N, C-alpha and C positions, 0 to 999 in steps of 0.2 A: 505494499499500501504506499504510495508516494506522500508527500509532504503535503502536497495539495489538497489530496483527499480527505488525509487526516484534520484538516484545517476546516474543510466543509463540513465534514462531519461534527466537527466541533461548534461550528457556526449554528447548523441546523439545530442541536442540541440545547444551544443557548435560547434559541429563538422559540424552540416547542416549551420548554422551562418559563421561560417571559410571558407565553401564552396563558400556560397552566395556570399561573400566578396571579395574571390580569383577570382570567376567570373567577378565580376563588374571591380576590380581593372585590369586582362586582357584584358576587350574589348579594350580599348585605345590601347594597343600592337597589337591586331589582327587587329585593325583598321588600324593601321600603318604599319603593313607587309602585308597586303591585298592594300593597297594603293602604295606602293613601286613595286608589282608586277602588276600593271595596266597601261594600257596607259591612257591619258588624257581623252579621250573620255568616257572610261570604269571608270575612277575615278569620273567624273560626273555624271554617270548615276547609279550607285550601290554606296551603302553603303560598301560593305564589297567585297568579289570577284566577277568577274563579271558574270551574270546569262548567262544561257544557256541550251542545251539539254545534257548535261552530268552528270555523278554523282551528286548528290544532288543537281540538277538544276543548276549547274555551268559550265560556260564554261571553260572548261581547256583548250581548243587552245588558248584562248586568254590570258592565264597567260604569262607575259615576263619577263626578268630580262635585258632589254634594259635599265632602269634606273640607273641600277648599273654598266652595262657597259660604260653609257657616264660618270657616276662619274670619273672613273679612265683612261678614254681615252680622251674626250673633255675638262672635266673640270679639269682634273690632281688633284683630290683630294689626292692622296697618298701622295704627299709633304708635305700639311699640316697637314695629319694624323700622318706622320714622325715628324715633328715640334712641334705636341701636345704630342706624344709619349717620345720624348727626354725632354721636358719642364716638363711635370709631372712626369717622373721618375728621373729624376735631383731633382727637386723642394720637391717631396716628401721624397726623400731619406737624402737630407740635412736638411730637416725639421725634420724629425724623429729624425737624429742625435743630433742636436743642441737642439732643443725642449729638449731631453732627457737629455741632458748636464747640460741644465739650469735647469731642475726639481730635478735632481739630487744635485746640488748646493744649492738651496734653501729647500731642504727638509732633506739632511744628513749633510752638510758641515755647520761647524759654523765660521761666519768671520762677523765683523764689518758693518753693514749697511744691513743686511740680510733682517730684517723685513722691513726697506724702500724700498728695491729691490721688495720683495714680495707686498708691497702696490700699487709701481708703476706697477707692471702688473697685480694686480687686477683693478687697475683705466685704463688701456689699455683697459680692458676685455669691457668697457660701450662706447669707442670712436668709432662710426659710421667710417665701412671702407672709405665710399665715400669723407668723410670728408678729408680724409689724400691724395686725389688724385691729387688737386693743388700743395700742398708744397711739395709732393713725386716727383711730375713730375718736378719742379724747381730744386728740389736736385740734379736729374738724369741729368738734363740739364748742371748744373754746374759742374759735374762731367765727364761730356762726354760719360755718357753711354747710351743715346736714341738710338732708333735704334739697341739693342742689348739684346740677350738673358741674360747678365749679368745684365744689369739694370733692367729685368723681375725677374729674379729669385732672386737677393738679397733681395729686399725688403720684400720677404714673407717667407723667411726660418726660421725665429724666430717669429712665432706670440703669443702673450699674451694667446690665449687659450690654446696652444701647451705646452708651459712650464708650466702654471697652472695644466692642466690635468697629465701631468707627475708628477708633485709635488705631488700632490693628491696619485697618484698609487704609488711612494716609499713611502711615508709617511706611508700606510697603509700596504703595501705589503714586504718592504725589513726590517728586523730586525736589529737596532743599532747595536745589539750584534755581530752580523755576520759580518759586516764592523769592528769593533773593534779588533775581532778575527783576519783578514786578516791584518790589521795593524800591529798586534803584530806579526804575521807571517813573515813581513816584506814586504808586498806588498805595492808598490804605489799606488797615486790614480788613475792615469790611467790603471794599471792593475786590481784595484779593479773595476772600472767602466766598463770595456770592457768585463771580465773573468766572476764579479761576478753579476752585477747589470743589465746588459742589458738582460742576459739570464733571470732573474726572472720577469722582465716586457714585455716579448715577446709578451705575449696578448694584452697588451696596443701598442706596437708597432706596431703591426698587424693592429690595430684597427686604429690609428692614420694614418698611411701609406696609408691605404684605405682611411680615408676622407682626407687627402691632397692631395691625387692623384686625386679623385674624383673633388674636389675643383679647381685645377690647370686644368684640365681637360675641364672643364666646365667654367673655367674663359673667361669671353667675352669683358670686359669692360678696364682693365689693357692692354691687347695686342693692342686694339684699340689706346690706348694713348701714349704707348711707342713704338711699332714696326711701322714706317712708309713704309717698304718695303714689297710688296706683298709675295716675296718669304720666309718671315720670319715667315707669319702670319700662327697661328694654326689653327686646323679644325673648333674650334667654329666661328671664323672670316671668314672663307672661307664658310660656311653653310650659314652664314647670306648673302653671294654675290648670292646666288642661287635665290634670290627673283628677279623677273625681273621689270622693271618701269611701263610697259604697261601689263603684265600678269604675272602669276606665276606659273609655272610647279610644283602642289602638289607632284605630283609622284616621281619627283626627289627631292624633299625636305625630303620625306618620305625615299627614300633610303639612304638619306645622314644622317639621324637621326638615323638610322637602324646602318650605318656604325661606327657612332659616339659613340652610347651605346654600341657596341660589346665590346672593349676592356675592359671598365668598368664593365660590366656584368660579363668577366673572372677573372677579381682582386678580385670581390667579392666572386664569386664561388671560388677561391683560398684561401680566405683570410677570408670566412665566420666565422669560428670556432675561429678564433683569434679575429675578431671584436666582436664578441657576448661576449667571455671570455674577453676583454677588456672592454666592456662598464660595465660589470656586476661585474669587478674585484674589485672598490673601494667601491660596495656597502654595502660589510659586512666588518666592521673592524677587521683587523688581530690584 
């Protein structure tokens, strides 16, 4: 057997394994979509689409979108969805801006105490988030920011992980000689940052924008603690209210889950190139 034949067999084996793993990954999504299109009776009777006499043995006449209609009419999930969209958009945008500023300062600016600040950022990385819930709640109470979006957004716009991530990206991806040349030409630090630095780390910005958007969109604990008004609750908390005390409409929950993952999926499709480039940008030292 020649070397080319061995390579061909290896490639075919890899593609077959990838197809198998892709099918296994998509099975839960198929079950979720099928569950959202079924009634309560059909959800308990069949695993996927309802059985019947139609094409492929499926009862196409029993497929319904009533669960989605109920979400936006009876339960008014659109208000919670707009709340989540606002929170995720504002938080992710501010997070990318402030984390990139912090990363730029720690990587390219020389000031007294820079090593100490970098050490503090590294130490903050190992502190569990739930450990800060109680002191964070007390601080927001003293500042009068409970039950406000400000109290929910401010504590999360400069996470240590984001600052450290941008620091590493700028250390490896921005030549110091380029910044010195801009300073010699008379550019101030603000112009250098917005006109020169940010375009160079655009892949990292796209990657972290997506990470921050997903984290805020799926955040469940903080909104429950900080926001008391039902009109301010995001989609993650509103979906939790779909569980009944004496019974659960799983088809309705499946429909709500599909609605909740749709915006995140769109963001990923739009930023997938920047996401991959940003995650691999620091892998090779420039």
